[in-house]
C-alpha positions in Angstrom: 40.4 81.1 13.3 39.6 84.0 16.0 36.6 86.0 14.3 38.5 89.0 14.6 41.5 87.7 12.5 40.4 87.3 9.0 38.7 90.2 7.3 38.3 91.7 3.8 37.8 95.3 4.5 35.2 95.5 6.7 33.7 91.9 6.1 34.4 89.3 8.1 35.0 85.3 7.0 33.7 82.7 9.7 35.0 78.7 9.2 33.3 77.5 11.7 29.9 77.6 13.7 31.8 78.7 16.7 33.0 81.6 15.0 29.9 82.6 13.2 27.8 82.7 16.5 30.8 84.7 18.1 30.6 87.4 15.3 26.9 87.5 15.3 26.9 87.9 18.9 29.2 90.8 18.4 26.9 92.4 16.3 23.9 92.1 18.7 26.5 93.7 21.1 27.2 96.5 18.7 23.4 97.3 18.4 23.6 98.7 21.9 20.8 97.2 25.0 17.5 97.0 23.9 18.1 96.9 20.2 18.9 94.2 18.0 20.5 94.5 14.5 18.2 93.5 11.6 19.9 89.9 9.9 19.6 89.8 6.2 20.9 86.1 5.2 21.8 84.9 1.3 22.4 81.3 0.9 24.8 80.3 -2.1 27.2 77.3 -2.9 29.7 79.7 -4.1 30.7 80.1 -7.7 28.8 83.8 -7.4 28.1 85.6 -10.2 26.2 89.0 -11.0 22.8 87.1 -10.0 24.3 86.3 -6.6 25.6 90.2 -6.4 21.9 90.9 -6.8 21.0 89.1 -4.0 23.2 90.2 -1.7 22.4 94.0 -3.1 18.5 93.0 -2.0 19.8 91.7 1.3 21.6 95.1 1.9 18.8 97.3 1.3 16.5 95.3 3.5 18.9 94.8 6.6 21.7 96.0 8.9 23.6 93.2 8.5 24.2 90.9 5.6 25.5 86.8 6.0 26.5 85.3 2.8 26.5 81.3 3.3 29.0 79.4 1.0 28.8 76.0 1.4 28.5 73.2 -1.3 25.4 71.1 0.3 26.2 67.3 0.1 22.7 66.5 1.1 21.4 68.1 -2.2 23.3 66.1 -4.7 22.3 62.5 -6.0 24.8 59.9 -5.8 25.6 60.4 -9.9 25.6 64.2 -9.8 28.1 66.5 -9.6 29.2 67.3 -6.3 32.5 66.6 -6.7 33.3 69.0 -9.9 30.8 71.5 -8.8 32.8 74.9 -9.4 34.2 76.2 -6.7 35.4 79.9 -6.8 36.5 81.0 -3.0 38.6 84.4 -3.7 36.5 85.5 -6.5 33.0 84.9 -4.4 35.1 86.8 -1.3 35.8 89.3 -4.1 32.0 89.7 -5.3 30.7 89.5 -1.5 32.8 92.7 -0.7 32.1 94.5 -3.2 28.1 93.9 -3.1 28.0 94.9 0.3 27.9 91.7 2.6 29.2 91.6 6.0 29.6 88.2 6.9 30.6 85.2 4.5 30.3 81.7 6.6 32.1 79.1 4.9 32.3 76.1 6.6 33.9 72.8 5.7 30.9 71.0 7.0 27.6 71.4 8.4 27.0 67.8 9.7 28.4 65.2 12.1 30.6 62.7 11.5 28.5 59.6 10.1 25.7 61.5 9.0 22.7 63.1 10.2 19.9 61.2 12.2 17.6 63.9 12.1 16.6 65.9 8.9 14.0 67.4 7.3 11.3 65.7 4.4 9.5 67.7 1.8 6.6 65.9 0.6 4.7 66.6 -2.2 6.3 69.9 -3.5 9.7 68.1 -3.6 8.4 65.4 -5.8 7.3 67.3 -8.9 9.4 69.3 -11.3 13.4 69.0 -10.0 12.5 67.2 -7.3 11.0 64.3 -10.1 14.5 63.5 -11.1 16.6 64.3 -8.3 14.9 62.5 -5.4 16.1 63.4 -2.2 17.5 66.9 -3.3 15.2 69.4 -1.8 14.9 67.4 1.6 18.6 68.4 1.6 17.8 72.0 0.6 15.2 72.3 3.4 17.5 70.5 5.8 20.7 73.0 4.9 18.7 76.0 4.9 16.5 75.2 8.4 20.6 74.7 10.0 21.6 78.1 8.4 18.3 79.8 9.9 19.0 78.0 13.3 23.1 79.5 13.2 22.3 83.3 11.9 18.9 83.9 13.0 18.0 86.1 10.1 14.7 88.6 10.4 14.6 88.0 6.3 16.3 85.7 4.1 17.2 86.3 0.1 17.0 83.3 -2.6 16.6 83.5 -6.4 13.8 83.2 -8.4 15.4 81.1 -10.8 14.9 78.6 -8.4 11.5 78.7 -8.1 10.6 75.6 -6.9 13.4 75.9 -4.3 12.0 79.5 -3.1 8.3 77.7 -2.8 9.4 75.2 -0.6 11.5 77.4 1.5 8.8 79.5 1.7 6.2 76.7 3.0 8.9 75.3 5.1 8.6 78.7 7.2 5.0 78.7 7.4 4.5 75.0 8.5 7.2 75.5 11.1 6.5 78.6 12.4 10.1 80.2 11.8 10.0 83.9 12.2 12.0 84.5 8.7 10.3 86.5 6.0 11.4 84.7 2.6 12.2 87.3 0.1 12.7 86.3 -4.0 14.8 88.0 -6.0 14.6 88.7 -9.8 16.4 86.7 -11.8 19.8 88.0 -13.4 19.9 86.8 -17.3 23.0 87.5 -19.7 22.1 90.2 -22.5 20.9 87.2 -24.8 18.0 86.5 -22.2 20.0 83.0 -20.7 19.4 82.9 -16.5 23.1 83.1 -14.9 23.7 79.9 -13.1 27.0 78.4 -11.7 26.6 75.8 -14.0 26.8 77.7 -17.4 30.3 77.0 -17.2 30.0 73.5 -17.9 28.9 74.3 -21.3 30.8 74.6 -24.5 30.7 77.4 -27.0 27.9 75.4 -29.2 26.1 74.5 -26.1 25.8 78.0 -24.9 24.3 79.2 -28.3 21.8 76.7 -27.9 21.3 77.2 -23.9 19.4 80.6 -24.9 16.8 78.6 -26.4 15.0 77.9 -22.9 14.7 81.3 -22.2 13.5 82.0 -25.7 10.8 79.2 -25.0 9.5 80.6 -21.8 9.3 84.3 -23.6 7.1 83.0 -25.8 4.6 81.2 -23.8 5.0 84.8 -21.8 3.9 86.4 -24.9 1.2 84.3 -26.5 -0.4 84.2 -22.6 0.2 88.2 -22.8 -1.7 88.3 -26.4 -4.7 86.3 -24.7 -4.0 82.3 -25.0 -5.0 81.0 -21.6 -4.8 76.9 -22.7 -1.8 75.6 -21.2 -1.5 73.2 -24.0 -0.9 75.4 -26.6 1.6 77.5 -24.5 3.5 74.5 -24.1 3.4 73.5 -27.7 4.8 77.3 -28.6 7.7 76.2 -25.8 8.4 73.2 -27.6 8.4 74.5 -30.9 11.2 76.9 -29.8 13.0 73.8 -27.7 12.6 71.5 -31.0 14.3 74.2 -33.3 17.1 74.4 -31.4 17.6 70.2 -31.0 17.0 70.5 -27.2 14.6 68.0 -25.6 13.4 69.0 -22.4 13.2 66.9 -18.8 10.0 69.3 -18.1 8.2 72.3 -19.9 5.0 72.7 -17.5 2.7 75.3 -16.3 2.4 75.9 -12.6 0.5 77.5 -10.2 3.4 80.1 -8.5 2.2 78.9 -5.2 1.0 75.8 -5.0 2.8 74.7 -8.0 0.1 72.5 -8.9 -0.3 72.0 -12.8 -2.7 74.0 -14.2 -4.6 73.5 -17.5 -5.9 76.8 -18.1 -4.8 80.4 -16.7 -6.9 82.1 -14.8 -5.9 85.1 -13.6 -4.1 83.6 -10.9 -0.5 83.8 -10.9 1.0 81.1 -12.7 4.4 80.1 -14.2 6.2 78.1 -16.8 9.1 76.0 -15.8 11.3 74.2 -18.0 14.9 72.1 -17.6 17.3 70.4 -20.1 20.7 68.8 -20.4 23.1 70.5 -22.8 26.3 68.2 -22.4 27.2 68.1 -18.8 25.1 70.5 -17.5 21.6 70.5 -16.3 19.5 73.9 -16.4 16.8 75.6 -15.3 14.6 78.2 -15.9 11.2 79.9 -15.3 9.0 82.8 -16.2 5.8 84.3 -15.0 2.6 84.0 -17.4 0.1 86.9 -17.2 -3.2 86.6 -19.6 -5.5 89.3 -20.4 
């Protein structure tokens, strides 16, 4: 595909790494000698919704060129997970990207060589807790693909959603540990009117499951309110969250309170940034959410 052929209004779509590099070189040439345009990257797996549009708008405010990657990354799916049926809606994704202000969509068929990678990244402690405890290797796949995207796009800033807070913390640590010249920005979680965190996997929910799913955000909100009222003890806060989930008949995979940066388990709120994390399965959907906890 010629990089000038596929355009949607002023937005371009690259299907290969060669096309992407040609486009990015073109943007750099357009900026003039000695002046390099700032670039923001928004990595996604597609099936985009209003939460992704928020990320793109945030990126638009931070840089002159916005690149959105759409790639369902096989490395971050386990053998019994939903890679094959993960929702894909490229035409709708293109329309959303154009409306939100993206300049380039990078939509490769594959980012990996035939026969698989021989070199990849490994996330140690941060990748084995919370979601990583039930999804071994998941965050290795996330770190590896984001590293590849950073190498290809060479962004000055990358925008990730706070709904996937563990992912955000790991990417920040990767950038720090590997001395990558990228600013990592977290954008606030976009929610439905009733509080449910927007997610591509919400499409898996039946009507009854959707009605119960709001209990995840309700449980976190209950913990948040109790902390704001002065409760410092993590076990009391977690008990309040479990009460909300139990009333909805939901058994959580985890409901925990962790330090916002290190992700270490907290027994008490001490005034340093803390977050409550929850994961649960409803039917075939595995949903996650998190909220900040601030105590007086």
